[in-house]
C-alpha positions as CSV (number, residue, x, y, z in Angstrom):
1,M,-36.1,-58.4,3.8
2,K,-33.0,-57.3,5.6
3,D,-29.6,-58.3,4.0
4,Y,-27.0,-59.2,6.7
5,E,-24.2,-60.0,4.2
6,H,-23.8,-56.5,2.7
7,H,-23.0,-52.9,3.9
8,I,-25.0,-50.0,2.5
9,I,-22.7,-47.1,1.7
10,W,-24.5,-43.7,1.2
11,L,-22.9,-40.7,-0.6
12,E,-23.7,-38.6,2.4
13,Y,-21.2,-40.5,4.5
14,F,-18.4,-38.7,2.6
15,N,-19.8,-35.2,1.9
16,K,-17.6,-32.6,3.6
17,N,-20.5,-30.0,3.4
18,L,-22.6,-32.0,5.9
19,S,-22.3,-32.2,9.6
20,K,-22.2,-35.5,11.5
21,G,-25.9,-34.9,12.4
22,K,-26.8,-34.6,8.8
23,G,-25.2,-37.9,7.9
24,R,-21.4,-37.6,7.4
25,R,-19.7,-40.6,8.9
26,V,-16.0,-39.9,8.2
27,S,-13.8,-37.2,9.5
28,K,-13.6,-33.9,7.5
29,S,-10.0,-34.7,6.6
30,R,-11.3,-37.9,4.8
31,A,-14.4,-36.3,3.3
32,V,-14.7,-34.5,0.0
33,F,-17.1,-31.8,-1.3
34,D,-20.1,-33.2,-3.0
35,P,-19.0,-36.7,-4.1
36,S,-20.6,-38.3,-7.1
37,M,-21.8,-41.8,-7.6
38,D,-19.1,-42.5,-10.2
39,E,-16.4,-41.5,-7.7
40,L,-18.0,-43.6,-5.0
41,V,-18.1,-46.7,-7.2
42,E,-14.5,-46.2,-8.3
43,A,-13.3,-45.6,-4.8
44,A,-15.0,-48.7,-3.5
45,R,-13.4,-50.8,-6.3
46,L,-10.0,-49.3,-5.5
47,A,-10.5,-50.1,-1.8
48,G,-11.2,-53.8,-2.7
49,Y,-15.0,-53.8,-2.5
50,E,-17.1,-54.7,-5.6
51,P,-20.4,-52.9,-5.5
52,K,-23.2,-55.4,-5.8
53,D,-26.0,-52.8,-6.2
54,V,-25.7,-49.2,-7.3
55,N,-28.8,-46.9,-6.7
56,G,-28.3,-43.3,-7.7
57,D,-31.9,-42.2,-7.2
58,A,-32.4,-43.1,-3.6
59,H,-33.1,-40.5,-0.9
60,Y,-30.9,-40.6,2.3
61,P,-33.4,-40.9,5.3
62,R,-31.9,-37.8,7.1
63,R,-32.2,-35.7,4.0
64,A,-35.3,-37.1,2.3
65,Y,-35.8,-33.9,0.3
66,T,-32.4,-34.4,-1.6
67,R,-31.8,-37.1,-4.2
68,S,-28.6,-39.0,-3.3
69,G,-27.6,-42.6,-3.8
70,Y,-25.9,-45.6,-2.3
71,I,-23.9,-48.6,-3.2
72,M,-24.1,-52.1,-1.6
73,V,-20.8,-53.9,-0.9
74,E,-20.1,-57.3,0.6
75,K,-19.1,-57.3,4.3
76,K,-15.4,-57.7,4.9
77,G,-15.1,-56.6,8.5
78,S,-16.7,-53.6,10.2
79,K,-18.5,-50.9,8.4
80,S,-16.3,-48.2,9.8
81,I,-13.2,-49.8,8.4
82,A,-14.9,-50.1,5.0
83,L,-15.9,-46.4,5.2
84,N,-12.4,-45.3,6.0
85,R,-10.8,-47.3,3.2
86,I,-13.3,-46.0,0.7
87,A,-12.9,-42.4,2.0
88,D,-9.1,-42.6,1.6
89,Q,-9.6,-43.7,-2.0
90,L,-12.1,-41.0,-2.6
91,V,-9.7,-38.3,-1.5
92,Q,-7.0,-39.8,-3.7
93,I,-9.3,-39.7,-6.7
94,R,-10.1,-36.1,-6.0
95,N,-6.4,-35.2,-5.7
96,R,-5.7,-36.9,-9.1
97,K,-8.5,-34.8,-10.7
98,K,-7.0,-31.6,-9.4
99,Q,-3.6,-32.3,-11.0
């Protein structure tokens, strides 16, 4: 049954290696190379979203041959705003790891 109260956020939305046709949903300046599920969960929490469900073994439909994953967060406005907030936090997490 479809859940209308949550957004599904896939790892592919933030992968800088992918084109928009392969599933990336944010600009390359907001994307990172090969994000992990742990980074995605942490970025979502820092952006103000509490993941309700974490599935690290799912296959993204456009790349069914590659194991990926997604998180489910409660809706607080549009999905594009949520993606941009999470993407900004993901970039900050990566910058902290480099230092």
